[in-house]
C-alpha positions as CSV (number, residue, x, y, z in Angstrom):
1,M,0.7,20.6,-2.0
2,K,-0.3,22.1,1.4
3,G,-3.9,22.0,0.2
4,L,-3.6,18.3,-0.6
5,V,-2.1,17.4,2.8
6,A,-4.9,19.5,4.5
7,A,-7.6,17.9,2.4
8,T,-6.6,14.4,3.4
9,A,-6.0,15.1,7.1
10,R,-8.2,13.5,9.8
11,E,-9.0,14.8,13.2
12,R,-6.0,13.9,15.3
13,T,-6.2,12.6,18.9
14,P,-3.6,11.1,21.2
15,A,-4.9,7.7,20.3
16,R,-4.7,8.4,16.6
17,P,-1.8,10.9,16.1
18,G,-1.5,10.4,12.4
19,P,1.7,10.0,10.4
20,G,3.3,13.2,11.6
21,P,4.4,16.2,9.5
22,I,4.3,15.6,5.7
23,T,5.5,18.8,4.2
24,A,5.6,19.8,0.5
25,E,9.4,19.7,0.8
26,S,9.5,16.1,2.1
27,L,7.1,15.0,-0.6
28,E,9.3,16.7,-3.3
29,A,12.3,14.9,-1.9
30,L,10.5,11.6,-2.1
31,E,9.5,12.3,-5.7
32,L,13.1,13.1,-6.6
33,A,14.2,9.9,-5.0
34,I,12.0,7.6,-7.0
35,G,11.1,9.7,-10.0
36,R,13.9,8.4,-12.1
37,R,13.1,4.8,-11.1
38,V,9.5,5.2,-12.2
39,D,10.5,6.8,-15.4
40,G,12.6,3.8,-16.2
41,L,9.4,1.7,-16.3
42,L,8.1,3.9,-19.0
43,A,11.3,4.4,-21.0
44,G,10.2,2.3,-24.0
45,D,11.6,-1.1,-23.2
46,H,8.1,-2.4,-23.5
47,R,4.8,-1.4,-25.0
48,S,3.0,0.8,-22.6
49,A,-0.5,-0.7,-22.1
50,F,-2.4,1.2,-19.5
51,A,-5.8,2.7,-19.7
52,G,-5.9,6.3,-21.0
53,V,-6.0,8.3,-24.2
54,G,-4.4,6.3,-27.0
55,T,-5.1,4.5,-30.2
56,E,-5.5,0.8,-29.2
57,L,-8.6,-0.5,-27.5
58,Y,-8.1,-1.5,-23.8
59,Q,-11.7,-2.1,-22.7
60,V,-15.3,-1.0,-23.0
61,R,-17.0,-0.3,-19.7
62,P,-20.2,1.4,-18.4
63,Y,-20.1,5.2,-18.4
64,E,-19.3,6.9,-15.1
65,P,-19.8,10.6,-14.3
66,G,-16.8,12.6,-15.5
67,D,-16.0,10.3,-18.5
68,D,-15.4,12.1,-21.8
69,V,-18.7,11.8,-23.8
70,R,-16.6,11.8,-27.0
71,R,-15.5,8.2,-26.0
72,I,-19.0,6.8,-25.8
73,D,-19.3,3.5,-27.8
74,W,-22.6,3.9,-29.5
75,N,-22.8,0.3,-30.8
76,V,-22.3,-1.3,-27.4
77,T,-24.6,1.3,-25.9
78,A,-27.4,0.4,-28.4
79,R,-27.0,-3.3,-27.8
80,T,-27.0,-3.1,-24.0
81,A,-29.3,-0.1,-23.5
82,Q,-26.7,1.2,-21.1
83,T,-24.2,3.9,-21.9
84,H,-20.6,2.5,-22.4
85,V,-17.3,4.2,-23.1
86,R,-14.2,3.1,-24.9
87,V,-10.9,3.1,-23.0
88,E,-7.7,3.0,-25.0
89,L,-4.1,2.2,-24.3
90,A,-2.1,5.2,-23.2
91,E,1.5,5.7,-24.4
92,R,3.2,6.8,-21.3
93,V,1.0,6.1,-18.3
94,L,2.1,4.0,-15.3
95,V,-0.4,2.4,-13.0
96,T,0.6,1.9,-9.3
97,W,-1.5,-0.5,-7.2
98,L,-1.4,0.3,-3.5
99,V,-2.1,-2.9,-1.5
100,Y,-3.0,-1.5,1.9
101,D,-3.2,-3.4,5.2
102,A,-6.2,-2.2,7.3
103,S,-6.3,-5.3,9.6
104,A,-6.7,-5.0,13.4
105,S,-3.0,-5.5,14.1
106,M,-2.2,-2.2,12.4
107,A,-3.9,-0.3,15.3
108,F,-1.0,-1.3,17.5
109,G,1.6,1.3,18.5
110,T,3.8,2.0,21.5
111,A,6.1,4.6,20.1
112,E,5.3,8.0,18.5
113,R,2.3,6.6,16.5
114,R,0.4,3.5,15.5
115,K,1.4,1.3,12.6
116,A,-1.8,2.5,10.9
117,D,-0.6,6.1,11.2
118,V,2.7,5.2,9.4
119,A,0.8,3.2,6.8
120,E,-1.5,6.2,6.2
121,G,1.5,8.4,5.6
122,V,3.1,6.0,3.2
123,A,-0.2,5.9,1.3
124,L,-0.2,9.7,1.0
125,A,3.5,9.9,0.0
126,V,3.4,7.0,-2.5
127,G,0.1,8.2,-3.9
128,H,1.4,11.7,-4.4
129,T,4.3,10.4,-6.5
130,A,2.2,7.7,-8.3
131,T,-0.3,10.2,-9.6
132,R,2.0,12.8,-11.0
133,R,2.1,13.6,-14.8
134,G,-1.0,11.7,-15.6
135,N,0.0,8.4,-14.0
136,R,-2.7,6.4,-12.1
137,L,-3.2,5.0,-8.6
138,G,-5.3,2.0,-7.8
139,L,-6.2,0.6,-4.4
140,V,-6.8,-2.8,-2.8
141,A,-7.3,-2.6,0.9
142,F,-7.6,-5.8,3.0
143,G,-8.6,-6.4,6.6
144,A,-12.4,-6.6,6.3
145,D,-14.2,-9.8,5.2
146,D,-13.7,-8.9,1.6
147,P,-10.9,-6.7,0.2
148,L,-11.9,-3.2,-0.9
149,W,-10.7,-2.0,-4.3
150,R,-10.8,1.1,-6.3
151,R,-10.0,1.3,-10.0
152,P,-6.9,3.3,-11.0
153,R,-7.4,7.1,-11.3
154,Q,-5.0,9.8,-12.2
155,G,-4.1,13.1,-10.7
156,R,-5.0,14.8,-7.4
157,R,-8.6,13.7,-7.7
158,G,-7.4,10.1,-8.0
159,L,-5.3,10.4,-4.9
160,L,-8.0,12.0,-2.8
161,L,-10.6,9.4,-3.8
162,T,-8.1,6.6,-2.9
163,L,-7.3,8.1,0.5
164,A,-11.0,8.7,1.2
165,A,-11.6,5.0,0.7
166,L,-9.2,4.3,3.6
167,R,-10.7,6.9,6.0
168,D,-12.9,4.5,7.9
169,D,-10.1,2.0,8.8
170,P,-11.9,-1.3,8.1
171,A,-10.7,-4.0,10.5
172,G,-10.9,-7.7,10.5
173,N,-8.8,-10.9,10.3
174,G,-6.6,-9.8,7.4
175,G,-6.3,-11.4,4.0
176,L,-3.1,-10.5,2.1
177,S,-3.5,-13.6,0.0
178,E,-6.9,-12.6,-1.2
179,A,-5.8,-9.0,-1.8
180,L,-2.8,-10.2,-3.9
181,A,-5.0,-12.5,-5.9
182,L,-7.3,-9.6,-6.6
183,V,-4.4,-7.5,-7.8
184,D,-3.3,-10.3,-10.0
185,G,-6.6,-10.3,-11.7
186,L,-7.1,-6.5,-11.9
187,A,-3.6,-5.5,-13.0
188,V,-3.9,-7.0,-16.4
189,Q,-0.9,-5.0,-17.7
190,R,2.5,-4.3,-16.2
191,S,2.2,-2.1,-13.1
192,L,4.0,-1.1,-10.0
193,V,2.7,-2.8,-6.9
194,V,3.4,-1.4,-3.4
195,I,2.3,-3.5,-0.4
196,V,2.0,-1.6,2.9
197,S,1.6,-4.0,5.8
198,D,3.0,-5.3,9.0
199,F,3.0,-8.9,7.5
200,R,1.8,-10.3,10.8
201,G,0.0,-13.7,11.1
202,P,0.2,-16.8,9.0
203,I,2.3,-16.6,5.8
204,D,-0.3,-18.1,3.5
205,W,0.2,-15.6,0.7
206,R,3.6,-16.7,-0.7
207,G,2.0,-18.2,-3.9
208,A,-0.1,-15.2,-4.6
209,L,3.0,-12.9,-4.1
210,L,5.0,-15.0,-6.5
211,R,2.4,-14.6,-9.2
212,V,2.1,-10.8,-8.7
213,A,5.9,-10.3,-8.4
214,G,6.5,-12.4,-11.5
215,R,4.5,-10.0,-13.6
216,H,5.0,-6.6,-11.9
217,P,7.8,-4.7,-10.1
218,T,6.8,-5.1,-6.4
219,L,7.8,-3.2,-3.3
220,A,7.0,-4.4,0.3
221,V,6.8,-1.6,2.9
222,E,6.8,-3.3,6.3
223,V,5.5,-1.3,9.2
224,R,6.7,-2.4,12.7
225,D,6.7,-1.3,16.3
226,P,9.7,-1.6,18.6
227,R,7.7,-3.7,21.1
228,E,7.2,-6.3,18.5
229,Q,10.9,-7.0,18.6
230,E,11.6,-7.0,22.3
231,L,9.7,-6.9,25.6
232,A,10.4,-4.1,28.1
233,D,10.8,-5.1,31.7
234,V,7.6,-3.6,33.1
235,G,6.3,-6.4,35.2
236,E,3.2,-8.5,34.6
237,L,1.3,-7.7,31.4
238,R,-1.8,-9.1,29.7
239,L,-1.2,-9.3,26.0
240,V,-4.0,-9.4,23.4
241,D,-3.7,-10.6,19.8
242,P,-5.7,-8.0,17.9
243,E,-6.3,-10.3,15.0
244,T,-7.8,-13.2,17.1
245,G,-8.6,-11.6,20.5
246,R,-6.6,-14.3,22.3
247,Q,-5.2,-13.1,25.6
248,L,-2.0,-14.1,27.4
249,R,-0.6,-13.1,30.7
250,V,3.2,-12.7,30.9
251,D,5.7,-11.6,33.4
252,T,8.1,-9.3,31.5
253,S,10.5,-9.2,34.5
254,D,11.6,-12.8,33.5
255,R,14.9,-12.3,31.7
256,R,14.8,-15.6,29.9
257,L,11.3,-14.9,28.7
258,R,12.4,-11.6,27.2
259,E,15.4,-13.3,25.5
260,R,13.1,-16.0,24.0
261,F,10.7,-13.4,22.8
262,A,13.5,-11.4,21.1
263,A,15.0,-14.5,19.5
264,A,11.6,-15.6,18.2
265,A,10.9,-12.1,16.8
266,A,14.3,-12.0,15.1
267,D,13.7,-15.5,13.5
268,E,10.3,-14.3,12.3
269,R,11.8,-11.2,10.6
270,R,14.6,-13.2,9.0
271,G,12.1,-15.6,7.6
272,L,10.1,-12.7,6.1
273,V,13.1,-11.1,4.6
274,R,14.2,-14.3,3.0
275,M,10.7,-15.0,1.6
276,L,10.4,-11.5,0.1
277,A,13.9,-11.7,-1.4
278,S,13.2,-15.1,-2.9
279,A,10.2,-13.6,-4.6
280,G,12.2,-10.8,-6.1
281,V,10.4,-8.2,-4.0
282,R,12.2,-5.1,-2.8
283,H,11.7,-4.6,1.0
284,V,12.0,-1.7,3.4
285,A,11.0,-1.8,7.1
286,L,9.6,1.4,8.7
287,S,9.1,2.0,12.4
288,T,6.5,3.8,14.4
289,E,9.5,5.4,16.1
290,G,11.5,8.1,14.3
291,D,11.3,9.7,10.8
292,W,9.6,7.0,8.7
293,L,9.5,9.3,5.6
294,R,13.2,9.9,5.6
295,E,13.8,6.2,5.8
296,L,11.5,5.5,2.9
297,A,13.0,8.2,0.7
298,A,16.6,6.9,1.5
299,F,15.6,3.3,0.7
300,L,14.0,4.3,-2.6
301,K,16.9,6.4,-3.6
302,R,19.3,3.5,-3.4
303,S,16.9,0.8,-4.6
304,D,16.0,-0.4,-8.1
305,L,12.3,-0.9,-8.5
């Protein structure tokens, strides 16, 4: 496990401190916290229908390096003049889709780390658990003009490929609605969907979330910074919206302004919590301040996925 953490580590700087220590022991604790929940999704209450080694055809797709040559479909290969392989339904394989926010607002952070650093750690921790015992991890990252996606892969290689796709931190105007619509089309069979985001900006994704959550167990991991909830009294500041570039000059020594800001932020959070609950989505909020991994493990331990 130490090798896995080292292989996925970036060069750390004060501006990009990373998620903090993620030890083998902490990942094992997380795995114990949710292992039984994940197993419950595979316990036979429904037909498992995920790509893998099985007996029922799932799809025929173009050959990729590393595919088992014994699964080449020669009839389709002959018709198309391109090598294709058969992919069957596996009996006990769970696919987890990681919906990852790489928008510009995730670069904000005033505490121990940025929101993007916490999101990176959540991706590593969830990915480690989601790829154990042959299960598969898929990715949809949004924040650029078009969402980035990677098909589900299993094991350590699948986790490394997924995290490598996030290494460049694509930034842009966001697009959770488009990302969820993409997951809705890609996750053709029952999967576990984990959304890691700060959920900032217009809430235009409710319909897409309802469609996804209606078909798949869904978990929303909200990443927040303390300064998004209240303004510190530090005099005059120039605030910039990282999503739009809009600038605003405010005097934080004004007590009434600080109170209005805190009240508006609290209302926004209550609205988000109500929306997620109404969609049947489990929700946990992690902070850039403190031990985010302990909070995540404690939530998953007491929550039904």
